[in-house]
C-alpha positions as CSV (number, residue, x, y, z in Angstrom):
1,M,92.8,20.6,-5.1
2,T,88.9,21.0,-5.1
3,K,88.6,19.9,-1.5
4,A,91.2,22.5,-0.5
5,I,89.3,25.2,-2.2
6,Q,86.0,24.1,-0.7
7,S,87.4,23.9,2.9
8,T,88.8,27.6,2.7
9,S,85.4,28.8,1.3
10,A,83.2,27.0,3.8
11,P,82.0,29.0,6.8
12,S,83.6,28.3,10.1
13,T,81.7,26.9,13.1
14,R,81.8,30.5,14.7
15,E,80.5,32.0,11.4
16,R,77.7,29.5,11.4
17,I,76.8,30.2,14.9
18,V,76.6,34.0,14.4
19,A,74.5,33.5,11.2
20,A,72.1,31.2,13.0
21,A,71.9,33.6,15.9
22,A,71.2,36.6,13.6
23,R,68.3,34.6,11.9
24,L,66.8,33.6,15.2
25,F,67.2,37.1,16.8
26,A,65.6,38.5,13.7
27,E,62.6,36.2,13.6
28,F,61.8,35.7,17.2
29,G,63.7,38.2,19.3
30,F,66.8,37.9,21.6
31,A,64.8,36.9,24.5
32,S,63.0,34.1,22.7
33,S,66.0,32.6,21.0
34,S,67.7,29.9,23.2
35,M,71.3,28.8,22.9
36,P,70.2,25.2,22.3
37,A,68.1,26.5,19.3
38,I,71.0,28.5,17.9
39,A,73.2,25.5,18.2
40,E,70.8,23.3,16.5
41,Q,70.5,25.8,13.6
42,S,74.3,25.8,13.6
43,G,74.6,22.2,13.3
44,I,76.5,21.8,16.4
45,T,75.7,20.4,20.1
46,A,74.4,22.9,22.6
47,G,77.6,22.4,24.8
48,A,79.9,23.0,21.7
49,I,78.6,26.5,21.3
50,Y,80.1,27.6,24.7
51,R,83.5,27.0,23.2
52,H,83.0,29.9,20.9
53,F,80.8,32.1,23.0
54,E,80.6,32.4,26.9
55,S,77.0,33.5,26.8
56,K,74.1,34.6,24.6
57,A,74.8,38.3,25.4
58,E,78.4,37.8,24.1
59,L,76.9,36.3,21.0
60,L,74.5,39.1,20.7
61,L,77.4,41.6,20.6
62,E,79.1,39.8,17.9
63,V,75.8,39.7,16.0
64,V,75.4,43.4,16.3
65,R,78.9,44.0,15.2
66,Q,78.5,42.1,12.0
67,A,74.9,43.5,11.4
68,L,76.3,47.1,11.6
69,R,79.2,46.3,9.3
70,S,76.8,44.7,6.8
71,A,74.3,47.6,6.7
72,P,74.2,49.1,3.2
73,V,75.7,52.5,4.1
74,S,78.6,50.7,6.0
75,A,79.1,48.4,2.9
76,R,79.3,51.3,0.6
77,A,81.8,53.2,2.9
78,R,84.1,49.9,3.0
79,E,83.8,49.6,-0.8
80,H,85.0,53.1,-1.6
81,G,87.3,53.6,1.5
82,K,85.1,56.6,2.5
83,I,81.5,57.6,2.1
84,D,80.5,59.0,-1.3
85,V,77.7,61.3,-0.8
86,T,76.3,60.7,-4.2
87,A,76.0,56.8,-3.3
88,L,73.9,57.8,-0.3
89,P,70.5,58.0,-2.0
90,E,70.7,54.6,-3.5
91,A,72.1,53.3,-0.2
92,A,69.0,54.5,1.6
93,A,66.5,53.2,-1.2
94,S,68.1,49.9,-0.9
95,Y,66.7,49.4,2.6
96,V,63.3,48.8,0.9
97,A,64.5,45.6,-1.0
98,K,62.6,42.3,-0.3
99,D,65.9,40.4,0.3
100,L,66.9,42.7,3.2
101,K,63.8,41.7,5.4
102,M,66.1,39.9,7.9
103,M,68.4,42.9,8.1
104,R,65.5,45.2,8.8
105,Q,64.2,42.9,11.5
106,L,67.5,42.5,13.0
107,S,68.2,46.2,13.0
108,L,64.9,46.7,15.1
109,E,66.1,43.9,17.5
110,V,69.4,45.4,17.9
111,H,67.8,48.8,18.9
112,A,65.4,47.0,21.2
113,A,68.4,45.1,22.8
114,A,70.3,48.4,23.3
115,S,67.8,49.4,25.8
116,R,68.4,46.3,27.9
117,D,72.1,45.7,27.3
118,S,74.8,48.3,28.0
119,G,77.3,46.6,25.6
120,V,75.0,46.7,22.8
121,A,74.0,50.3,23.6
122,L,77.5,51.4,23.5
123,L,78.2,49.6,20.1
124,L,75.1,51.1,18.6
125,S,75.9,54.6,19.9
126,E,79.6,54.5,18.7
127,Y,78.4,53.1,15.3
128,T,75.6,55.8,14.9
129,V,77.9,58.8,16.0
130,D,80.7,57.6,13.5
131,L,78.2,57.1,10.8
132,R,76.6,60.6,11.2
133,R,80.2,62.1,11.4
134,R,81.3,60.5,8.2
135,I,78.0,61.4,6.4
136,S,78.4,65.0,7.4
137,E,81.9,65.2,6.3
138,A,80.8,63.7,2.8
139,I,78.2,66.3,2.5
140,A,80.7,69.1,3.4
141,S,83.2,67.7,0.9
142,A,80.6,67.5,-1.9
143,Q,79.7,71.1,-1.1
144,R,83.4,72.1,-1.5
145,D,83.4,70.4,-4.8
146,G,80.4,72.2,-6.1
147,L,78.3,68.8,-6.1
148,A,75.9,69.6,-3.3
149,D,74.0,72.8,-2.3
150,S,76.2,74.8,0.0
151,Q,73.1,76.1,2.1
152,I,72.4,72.6,3.2
153,D,73.5,72.0,6.9
154,P,75.8,68.8,6.7
155,D,75.3,67.8,10.4
156,L,71.5,68.3,10.4
157,S,71.2,66.4,7.0
158,A,73.3,63.5,8.3
159,Q,71.1,63.4,11.4
160,L,67.9,63.2,9.2
161,Y,69.6,60.6,7.0
162,A,70.2,58.4,9.8
163,T,66.7,58.8,11.2
164,M,65.2,57.9,7.7
165,I,67.1,54.8,7.7
166,M,65.6,53.8,10.9
167,G,62.0,54.6,9.6
168,L,62.7,52.5,6.7
169,N,63.7,49.6,8.9
170,H,60.1,49.6,10.1
171,L,58.6,49.2,6.6
172,D,57.6,45.6,7.0
173,T,55.2,46.4,9.8
174,V,54.2,50.0,8.9
175,N,53.5,49.6,5.2
176,P,54.6,46.1,3.8
177,S,53.1,47.0,0.4
178,L,56.0,49.2,-0.1
179,V,58.8,46.5,0.3
180,G,60.1,45.8,-3.1
181,N,58.0,48.4,-4.8
182,P,60.2,50.1,-7.5
183,V,58.5,53.3,-7.6
184,W,58.6,53.8,-3.9
185,R,62.4,52.9,-4.1
186,A,63.0,55.5,-6.8
187,F,61.0,57.9,-4.9
188,V,63.2,57.4,-1.6
189,A,66.3,57.7,-3.7
190,E,65.1,61.0,-5.4
191,R,63.9,62.5,-2.0
192,V,67.0,61.6,-0.1
193,S,69.1,63.4,-3.1
194,V,67.1,66.5,-2.7
195,M,67.6,66.3,1.2
196,L,71.3,66.0,0.8
197,G,71.3,69.1,-1.7
198,L,72.4,67.1,-4.7
199,S,71.9,68.5,-8.0
200,S,69.3,66.7,-10.1
201,S,71.9,65.5,-12.5
202,R,73.6,63.5,-9.7
203,V,70.3,61.6,-8.6
204,P,71.2,57.9,-9.2
C-alpha cells in the first residue's frame, strides 16, 4: 500500500527533466545549459532525454509553460477560478520572497529567450495579454461592486501592474537587500493596493 502511494506521488521522468532544466536555465541561462547536463541533473542518460523532448528548444517551451502557470498571479487565478483584485497586492508583494529567487531568475531568462525564439515569444505574448485582460476585468468588476475607485482606468492599471512584476523580477540584481525584507514587502502591497484603487480597508 505504501509503495503504491509513493509511486503515484513520485515525479515522472518528464517532470524531473523539466524541473532540472528550469534550475539550470535560471542559474546558467538557456545557451549555457546543455542537454547532457540537464539529463545528469534529472538522473537519466543523455540519450534518454530525447525520448521526452526532441530538442532543447522544445524543452524550453515546456519550462516556459510551467513557469508562467506557477507565477504567483497565475496561481491565485487558478485557486479562485478568476482573479480577485483584492488578492493582487499580496500576489505582487510575494515576488520579493527569498524562496522565489529561482522563479525571478527564470522569468528573466524567459524574457531573454523570447528575443531569440519565436515560440517562446508567442507563449509569453499570449500569457501577458491574457493576464492584463483578466486583471483589467477584475478591476472593473471591483469598481462595479464599489470595492475600487471608479476613477481608476482598469486597462492602464493592469498594464502598470504587469510592468511592476517585471521590475520586481530584477530585484536580486538591482537591490538584493530588499529580497525577503518584510518592510519592503508590506510597502509593495500597500502601494499596489493604492495603484489599483482599493480602499484602505481592503489592503492585505
